[in-house]
Phi, psi and omega in degrees: 000320181293326177293323179294317179294321178295320177295323178295316179299320177295318179295328177293323177294318177298315180299320177297321176294317178298317179299318178298318177296322177295322179295316177299315178302316180295317177299315179300313181297318180293320177294318179296320178296317178298316177300311182296320184291316187261344178254315183265350180060031176218128179266157178272120187293334187258357187293317181298316179296315179296318177294328176293319178295317177303316180299316178294316181296316178302315182295311184292313180291329179286344181296325178291325175296318180296320179294314183290338178261007180055050181251020178293158180285128175204164181264107183294333180302320180298314181296326181287332184274339184267162176288159184299321178297320181293319178298319179299318178291320178296323177296324174298315180298317178299316180293322179297316177297319177295319178298316178301313180298317183293323177295317177299313181296316179298315178300316180295322180291323178296325178291335180279340182301311179295329177296324182293345179292337182265354182246150173235147178292152189296311187264317184278339180062033177272145175299132182292344178300329179290324180294316181290328178298314179301319178298316178297320181294319178298316179288332174297313176299326177293323177298314179298320178298319179294320179296320178293324177293326173300317178299314177301317178298318180296326180288334180279350189303313184298317181294318181294318182291324178295316180296320180294320178293323176295323176294319179294323181293326179292325180288000000 
């Protein structure tokens, strides 16, 4: 299990590097488009489409990084008002709900890949199956990130239960 988690951490670092390169590429394309449009008075026809694809890829691939770093959107006030055991259980519910959503999204993206073989992007003329494949890969990484978070929660169980028992004994 530890080897699998280590491999996951390495894949997250690689994914972070890929996302960083995509972000640099998106900034470069947008700056080049701005320069060409306003200085040279000629726009690059494919720049808007490529920057849009970069944005979607960064978002989808970055979701697994957000999950593994526990950066999902949540209301912290609720966690602060509840007991630690209840928060631990609530975190399980959140992860389960997230896992269900990620599986549905990944499955839906996989169904779109064959459809994409018949479509080409407007400006770049790339087969859309590659665009849908990246989305499926991103959600697959998110599924793995949720499963790894489940493992971390299960490892925290003994410590959380001990502290809860100690709090009850004090009362």
